[in-house]
C-alpha positions as CSV (number, residue, x, y, z in Angstrom):
1,X,258.8,113.4,130.0
2,X,259.4,114.3,133.6
3,X,262.5,112.0,133.7
4,X,264.4,110.3,131.0
5,X,267.5,108.0,131.3
6,X,269.4,107.1,128.1
7,X,272.0,104.3,128.5
8,X,272.8,105.5,132.0
9,X,275.5,103.8,134.0
10,X,276.9,104.7,137.4
11,X,279.8,103.3,139.3
12,X,280.9,104.3,142.8
13,X,284.7,105.1,143.0
14,X,284.8,105.1,139.2
15,X,288.4,104.9,137.9
16,X,289.8,103.4,141.1
17,X,290.6,99.9,142.3
18,X,287.5,100.0,144.4
19,X,285.1,100.7,141.5
20,X,281.7,99.3,142.2
21,X,279.1,99.3,139.4
22,X,275.6,100.3,140.6
23,X,273.7,101.1,137.4
24,X,274.3,99.5,133.9
25,X,272.9,101.1,130.7
26,X,269.5,102.0,132.3
27,X,266.7,103.2,130.0
28,X,263.9,104.9,131.8
29,X,260.9,107.2,131.1
30,X,258.6,108.6,133.7
31,X,255.8,110.9,132.5
32,X,254.7,114.0,134.3
33,X,251.9,113.7,136.8
34,X,252.2,109.9,137.3
35,X,252.6,107.8,140.4
36,X,255.5,105.4,139.9
37,X,256.7,102.6,142.2
38,X,260.3,101.3,142.0
39,X,261.0,97.9,143.3
40,X,263.7,95.2,143.2
41,X,265.9,93.1,145.4
42,X,268.4,94.6,147.8
43,X,271.4,96.0,145.9
44,X,269.5,96.2,142.6
45,X,270.3,100.0,142.2
46,X,267.0,101.5,143.3
47,X,268.4,104.1,145.7
48,X,271.3,105.0,143.3
49,X,268.7,105.5,140.6
50,X,266.7,107.9,142.8
51,X,269.8,110.0,143.6
52,X,270.2,110.9,139.9
53,X,266.7,112.5,139.9
54,X,267.9,115.8,141.5
55,X,271.6,115.6,140.6
56,X,273.0,114.2,143.8
57,X,274.8,111.7,141.6
58,X,276.0,112.3,138.1
59,X,276.1,109.4,135.6
60,X,279.4,107.9,134.7
61,X,278.0,107.1,131.3
62,X,274.9,108.1,129.4
63,X,272.4,111.0,129.7
64,X,269.8,112.0,132.3
65,X,267.1,114.5,131.6
66,X,264.9,115.7,134.5
67,X,262.4,118.4,133.7
68,X,264.5,121.1,131.9
69,X,267.9,119.9,133.2
70,X,270.1,117.7,131.2
71,X,273.2,115.9,132.7
72,X,275.6,114.2,130.3
73,X,278.3,111.9,131.7
74,X,281.2,113.5,129.9
75,X,280.1,117.1,130.2
76,X,280.1,119.7,133.0
77,X,276.9,119.3,135.0
78,X,274.6,122.3,134.9
79,X,273.8,124.2,138.1
80,X,271.5,122.1,140.2
81,X,269.9,124.7,142.5
82,X,266.6,125.1,140.6
83,X,266.4,121.4,139.9
84,X,266.7,120.6,143.6
85,X,263.9,122.9,144.3
86,X,261.7,121.3,141.7
87,X,262.6,117.7,142.6
88,X,262.1,117.0,146.3
89,X,264.0,113.9,147.4
90,X,263.1,112.2,150.7
91,X,265.7,109.7,151.9
92,X,265.1,106.5,153.6
93,X,264.5,107.2,157.3
94,X,263.8,110.9,156.5
95,X,263.5,111.8,160.1
96,X,267.3,111.7,160.1
97,X,267.0,114.8,157.9
98,X,265.5,116.7,160.8
99,X,267.9,118.9,162.8
100,X,266.1,122.0,164.1
101,X,264.6,122.4,167.6
102,X,261.1,123.1,166.3
103,X,259.0,121.7,163.5
104,X,258.5,125.1,162.0
105,X,262.2,125.9,161.7
106,X,262.8,122.5,160.0
107,X,260.1,123.0,157.4
108,X,261.1,126.6,156.8
109,X,264.7,125.8,156.2
110,X,264.3,124.7,152.5
111,X,262.1,127.6,151.4
112,X,264.4,130.1,153.1
113,X,267.4,128.5,151.5
114,X,265.7,129.0,148.1
115,X,265.0,132.7,148.6
116,X,261.5,132.9,150.2
117,X,260.9,135.5,152.9
118,X,260.4,134.3,156.5
119,X,256.7,135.2,156.3
120,X,256.3,133.2,153.0
121,X,258.2,130.3,154.5
122,X,256.0,130.1,157.5
123,X,252.9,130.1,155.4
124,X,254.4,127.3,153.3
125,X,255.1,125.4,156.5
126,X,251.4,125.7,157.5
127,X,250.2,124.7,154.1
128,X,252.5,121.6,153.9
129,X,251.4,120.5,157.3
130,X,247.7,120.8,156.4
131,X,248.3,118.7,153.3
132,X,249.7,116.0,155.5
133,X,246.9,116.2,158.0
134,X,249.0,117.6,160.9
135,X,247.6,120.5,163.1
136,X,249.4,123.8,163.3
137,X,250.0,123.2,167.0
138,X,252.8,120.8,165.9
139,X,254.8,123.8,164.5
140,X,256.3,124.8,167.8
141,X,257.0,121.3,169.0
142,X,260.4,119.6,169.0
143,X,260.4,117.2,166.0
144,X,262.2,114.6,168.0
145,X,259.4,114.4,170.5
146,X,256.9,113.3,167.9
147,X,255.8,109.8,167.0
148,X,257.7,108.0,164.2
149,X,254.8,108.5,161.8
150,X,254.6,112.2,162.7
151,X,258.3,112.7,162.2
152,X,258.1,111.0,158.8
153,X,255.3,113.4,157.8
154,X,257.3,116.5,159.0
155,X,260.3,115.4,156.9
156,X,258.0,115.1,153.9
157,X,256.4,118.4,154.7
158,X,259.9,120.0,154.7
159,X,260.1,118.9,151.0
160,X,256.6,119.8,150.1
161,X,257.0,123.3,151.4
162,X,259.3,124.1,148.5
163,X,256.4,123.0,146.2
164,X,258.4,120.6,144.0
165,X,257.1,119.3,140.7
166,X,258.5,115.8,141.5
167,X,258.5,114.1,144.9
168,X,260.8,111.1,145.1
169,X,260.9,109.0,148.2
170,X,263.2,106.1,149.2
171,X,261.4,103.5,151.3
172,X,259.1,106.1,153.1
173,X,257.1,103.5,155.0
174,X,260.2,101.6,156.4
175,X,259.9,100.9,160.2
176,X,256.3,102.3,160.4
177,X,253.4,100.3,161.8
178,X,250.8,99.0,159.4
179,X,248.3,101.8,160.0
180,X,250.9,104.5,159.5
181,X,252.1,102.8,156.3
182,X,248.6,102.7,154.9
183,X,248.0,106.3,155.8
184,X,251.2,107.4,154.2
185,X,250.6,105.5,151.0
186,X,247.1,107.1,150.7
187,X,248.6,110.5,151.4
188,X,251.1,110.2,148.6
189,X,248.2,109.2,146.3
190,X,246.3,112.3,147.3
191,X,249.3,114.5,146.5
192,X,249.5,112.9,143.1
193,X,245.7,113.2,142.3
194,X,244.8,116.5,143.9
195,X,248.1,118.4,143.7
196,X,249.2,117.0,140.3
197,X,252.6,116.0,141.6
198,X,254.8,113.4,139.9
199,X,255.3,110.9,142.8
200,X,258.0,108.3,142.7
201,X,258.4,105.8,145.5
202,X,261.1,103.2,146.0
203,X,259.6,100.3,148.0
204,X,260.0,96.7,149.1
205,X,256.3,96.6,150.0
206,X,254.8,96.6,146.6
207,X,251.3,95.5,147.9
208,X,251.0,98.9,149.7
209,X,251.3,100.9,146.5
210,X,249.6,98.6,144.0
211,X,246.2,100.3,144.5
212,X,247.7,103.7,143.8
213,X,250.6,103.4,141.3
214,X,250.1,104.1,137.6
215,X,253.2,102.2,136.7
216,X,256.3,100.3,137.9
217,X,260.0,100.1,137.4
218,X,261.6,96.8,138.5
219,X,265.4,96.8,139.0
220,X,267.8,93.9,139.0
221,X,271.6,94.0,139.1
222,X,271.6,97.7,138.2
223,X,269.5,97.2,135.2
224,X,265.8,97.9,134.3
225,X,264.2,94.5,134.3
226,X,260.7,95.9,133.7
227,X,258.9,99.2,133.2
228,X,255.2,99.4,132.5
229,X,251.7,99.8,133.9
230,X,250.4,98.0,136.9
231,X,248.3,95.9,134.6
232,X,251.3,94.9,132.6
233,X,253.2,94.1,135.8
234,X,250.4,91.7,136.8
235,X,250.6,90.0,133.4
236,X,254.4,89.6,133.7
237,X,254.3,88.3,137.3
238,X,255.5,84.8,136.4
239,X,258.6,86.2,134.6
240,X,259.4,88.6,137.3
241,X,259.1,85.9,140.0
242,X,261.5,83.8,138.0
243,X,263.9,86.7,138.1
244,X,263.8,86.8,141.9
245,X,261.2,89.4,142.6
246,X,258.9,88.7,145.5
247,X,255.4,88.9,144.0
248,X,252.7,90.3,146.3
249,X,250.1,87.7,147.2
250,X,247.2,89.8,145.8
251,X,248.8,89.5,142.3
252,X,249.2,85.8,142.6
253,X,245.6,85.4,143.8
254,X,244.3,87.5,140.9
255,X,246.2,85.6,138.3
256,X,244.9,82.3,139.6
257,X,241.4,83.6,139.6
258,X,241.8,85.1,136.1
259,X,243.2,81.8,134.7
260,X,240.4,79.7,136.3
261,X,237.5,81.9,135.2
262,X,238.8,83.5,132.0
263,X,239.3,87.0,133.4
264,X,242.7,87.7,131.9
265,X,241.4,90.6,129.7
266,X,239.9,92.4,132.8
267,X,241.6,95.1,134.9
268,X,243.2,93.3,137.8
269,X,241.5,93.5,141.3
270,X,244.4,94.0,143.7
271,X,242.8,95.0,147.0
272,X,241.1,92.4,149.3
273,X,237.8,94.2,148.9
274,X,237.8,94.4,145.1
275,X,239.1,90.8,144.8
276,X,236.4,89.5,147.1
277,X,233.7,91.4,145.3
278,X,234.8,90.1,141.9
279,X,235.0,86.5,143.1
280,X,231.5,86.8,144.6
281,X,230.2,88.0,141.2
282,X,231.9,85.2,139.4
283,X,230.6,82.5,141.7
284,X,227.1,84.0,141.6
285,X,227.2,84.0,137.8
286,X,228.4,80.3,137.9
287,X,225.6,79.4,140.3
288,X,223.0,81.1,138.1
289,X,224.3,79.2,135.1
290,X,224.2,75.9,137.0
291,X,220.6,76.5,137.9
292,X,219.6,77.2,134.3
293,X,221.4,74.0,133.2
294,X,219.5,72.1,135.8
295,X,216.1,73.4,134.7
296,X,216.9,72.6,131.0
297,X,217.9,69.1,132.1
């Protein structure tokens, strides 16, 4: 497994009067090379969970394994330098991570910090930008003079330049316009499919990732409410809605269609195009059946 949590709990200000529990006995498994969405209501523990992936937070109980690194609550944590190179963490509003006066300097910072030569770091910067569809001319620009979508891509490029095995992002589409959100979701899918990256995305816009994600983790009150494939998520929609999760309309529409026409065993159609095509097929088949009945009568 790329990431395994065993009975993991975490509390802020543990041992003090201000102790605040954020995770409670979380069990989690994320396989290498998968695209996983993490969703849940505000305060459910999503961002806290993410910060355990590269050792920014250490569990107050339980055991976390990420790649080759193992962190036990009651043992001294191993050195995190190599883990933090292999697990790229992109925070919410990642443009706030930008601080240099050129895009090139910002992207090169990580690779240089992990021992690359300047020439190697510059090549990695060009490579990362090309993956994200940005021209090399951006390299000498001030990152704070770019559009919001471009700044978001530069922040992600600064992580990609270190060539991590795992890319974990916290609400990467927040504040972006619909077109930029769609482009970024498709880009993350491309990194997963073509680069073989393990991609993990915390989101409150599940519908944007449903066409791409292999599986989902749903959090509630610091616990794992659900973990499974996208197909399993669709089947469990009624239960998850009862637990307070806002179910995307495309899932609700598919489940209504499936129940009405006996399509429960099929792979869900969760994009407007695929749902419309399947509905057209069903109605065409019903129309044909009706005509045959009419001729027999």
